[in-house]
Every structure is written in structure tokens, then in C-alpha cells.
C-alpha positions, 0 to 999 in steps of 0.5 A: 568709374562705371563705363559700359560702352567704348569704341576701340581701334584695333590693328592685328600684326602683319606677317613677317617677310619671307627670306631670299637665301641660298644654301652655301656650304663647303662642297655644296656651292650651289645648294639651292634656295633655303629662305624660310617663311616669315612668322604669322602676325599676332591676333587681337583677342578679347577675353572675358575676365571675371574680376572686371565689372566695367570697361573703365580700363578703356576710358583713355586708351582706344588704339591697340596693335598686336606684334608683327611676325618676325622675318624668315631666315636662311637654312629654312628657318621660319620667323617666330609668330607675333604674340597675340594681344589680349584685351580683358573685358567683363563677362557680358561684353558684346563686340560689334563692328563699328558702322555695320553694328554686326555682332562679332562676339558675345562673351558671357562665360568667364575665360571665354575668348574671341578673335577680333582681328586675325594676324596676317600670315607670314610671307613665303621664302624663296625655298617655296618657289622652287620648281622644275622650271625655276631652280633658283628663285630670287623672290620672296613674299612680304608678310600679309597685313593683319586685319584691322577695324573699329569696334564697339565694346558694349557691356550688358550686365549678367543679372538675373533680375532687372529692377525697372521703373520711373525715377523715384519709384524706390528701386534703390531702396528696394535693392538695399532692402533685398540685398546687401548692396548700398546704392545711393538713396535720396528723395529726388529723381535720377539718384541712380546714375549707373546700374547697381548690383546686389546679391539676393540670398534666400536660403533656397537659392541666390539671384543677382539683382540689378537696379537700373537708372529710371526710365522717362518717356522717350528713353528708347530714343535717347532721352534721359539716362534710360537709353544708356542702360536699357541694354542691361535689361536684355540679359535679365531673365526676369523683370521686376517693375517697381511702381510708386503706390504712395499718395493714392494716385491710381491713375498716375500709377497706371500711366507709370506702368504703361510708360515703362512698358512702352519704353521697353518695347520700343527698345526691343520688342522681345522685352514685351515677352520677357517674364515680369512681376509688378511690385507696388512699393511704398505700401506704408504710405496713406492711400497706397492700398487703394491704388493696389486694389484698383489696379490689381484686377486688370494687371492679373487679367493680363497675366501679370503677377502682382505683389506689394510691400514697402522697402522702407518698412520691410512689409511684403519683402519676404514674400517677394524674395521667395517668389523671385527665387521660385520664378527664376528656378522656372526660367531658362538662361537667356540665349547669347546674341547671334554672332556673325563672324568676320569673313575669313575666305577672301573674295576672288572677285574684283572691281575696277572703278574711277573715283575722286582719287583716280583709278582704283582696283578693289578686291580682297584677293588682288589687294592681298597679292599686291600687298605681299609683293616685294616691289623692289624685286623685278622678278617679283613685280613681273610675277605680279604682272602675270598674275594680274593678267591671268585674273583679268585685271588688265582686260578690265583696265583696258575696257575702262579706257585707262591710259598707259602710264596711269597711276592705279591704286590697289589697296595701299599701293600705287602702281603705274600701269602699262599693258605688259607690266605694272610698275611701282610708283617711285617714292620721293627720296628713293631710287627707282626700282630696277624694273622701272629703269628698264621700262621703255 
């Protein structure tokens, strides 16, 4: 089944926690801290796989999680890095952030990779906290949480020529006549329900042609099938607009040309500048020649190249093939989409606010620091309190009028705040941390 757009939910691996350990060997009873760091969590990476031509592998599976890093150990043994999770996608896939629409990757080359979510770094072991004033630290960090989010995989086919036109213009018949493709052909609208590809081999060159489902008025706003497949036009270097000239209705053919143009521009204004050829099809039918003669002068005056023929009889197809190959040789490949990477530098600013859930501290650096603190270790909790005081979080809470003993949410962690110490909230079914018992 052809599938060209899916939503996925991705979680990179968390870093492994660092170790609290002290060197204990014969004749070295007090050897000092030797806890190793935790391993970095695995990242989630999209990979362009040339053997794929749709996103059908993601039809039923939408949640993906990479491996976490392993724990650090004594003797300064660092934890192993979690394995990256590779998500194969067909070449031409665009990765967007769900909600913002920000483009994170445009995978156009076979084998091209893009990190969607970065794994969290491993927590530092207690050997990293040794200093002149702290010879035997008993603290280590938890691993950093991995990045996570919801994303859209959107396939834009990498065809050279896109066949566009109204339903029943004869695009599928033309694709079958120009290439070895075998699309479904029938005498009713919307025979083509998905893009069909075919390779044109014309001695002097080759070109990949894509037959796109027929456009109707309002396609750019989601009517009919055009909204789902107009994105594939964005990759093509050349548009071949197929017009039904059969029946001798010149006015109907003119309106068909204008309607398709309007839908292309409504979807993406840049498409108005895309090189385009007009091909009047069904020249074997009575009255079709008069249609071509009536419309050709105005189209040529606009700078459009006009060809005519019949997919059924083969008339004019040799000239069309040769012209497509020559025109493509003159055109550069389409540039990839502008990519905006997810910010990797943590913002140091924070905001303290009240909302429906209570008091919340929002800030990437602060949230990461809290998430990596071992809340069952009083020494680590005191270190966190000192950090929050230095960063001005305590002043901001006081200015907001937060009372002693108020629960404060920082990321996924709930703290009970007082001016000289933050206390982890006691969880149901677990003993209180030592620092909570000592708090007055």
C-alpha cells in the first residue's frame, strides 16, 4: 500500500546514571572516589533507504524508543552507550516537527542520515566531583533524559517530470505510452488513487515520470485527492500539464488549463515559476485539432511550450519524449528544503509562573539539572539547592509570593520548596528521603 504521510512519536534513550564508588584495594584502604560515568543514550536517526518507495512500514507502528545508556561502575568504568535506533524511510522524505511544521531534515540522497532526537548524556560518577575541598564526594548524577517529540514523515517523490491535469485528462494512458509503467486506466474520473512512476528511456537520456492524481477545484484546500499528492509536484524539475482536447470544446480546455494553474499556485506560489509544458491529449478524436489551433497562440505568447498528440494512437509521442529529455538536460536539480535544526544549546533563562497545575519553573538548563539530580541523596539535594539559589530561582519564587512548603513543578519532578532547601516530594509507598526527615 502506498503511504506518503505518517505521524510518529519518538523518544531518544536516557543517559545512564553515574556510579558512587570508592577504590578499595589491599594497602589502599582509602583510595578515593572512582565511580565511572553513565553511557550516553541512543539517538533516533532517520535513514534514506533506496529500496523503499513509500512509508507503509509506519502504517501500524507510530511509537519508537531508543536504548538508554548503561550505568557507570567502580574503577572508573564508564557505561556503554545505548544503540541508536535507525528508522528507514524512502529517499525524498521530509521530517517535520508536529505542531510547528519546522523542517528538521530533507533526505534526498540514498543513505543520507538525520538525527531526529538526540540521546541524553550519561550522568557523571563521583570521581568527577572530587576537588580540593571535597576529597570523598558521595554524589553522582542521574542520566540526562533523551530528546522526545512528535514528528511528521512526509514523502515527496523524487521524479523528474510530474504529470498534472484534471481527472480523465489521460495522464495514466500517457504515462503507460511513454514508459513501461502499467497504471490503472479506465474511462471514469479518479482512476489514479496514488502517484504512479515510470521510467522514460529515450536513447539520449532517461527521466523518471510521475503520474499524479487528478486535481479538482479547491484541491489546495483539501478537496478531492489533490491535497494529498500536490506535495509530490514540489520535487519535479518539469511539469507536464495534460489537457483533454477531445470533443472540440476549446473553452472547456482553456478553463481546465487555468484551473490546474490556480491550484498549483494556491498550494505553492513557487510552482508558478516552475518550467511547464502543455500537452494536448486525445488528438485522435474529432475536433481536437481545432482546440489546439484555438488555444496555442495565447499559450505561446505567455511563454509556454505547446505539444499535442495522442496516448491512444501514439501520434506525437516521439516528439514529446525527445523534448522532455532535452528540456531536463537544461534544468538544474531542485534545491532541498531549508532545514532548521532543533536547538542543541540549552537556554539558561527560566520563568517562574503560576498555572492551573500550581507553581512551575520552566527553563531548559534548570529542568535538566533537576532531572539529573539523585533526589534520594541528601548531598546531591543540597548541591541542587545551592545551584537554584545561585541561578536566582529562589529570588523569583519569593518575588512571586510562593509560600514555604509549596509544591513546585520543575519538568517532571515535583519539589517542596522552602527558602534554604528544596525537598523532593514524598512518593506514595516509599520512605521519605533522609533530607526530608532532617528538615525542620
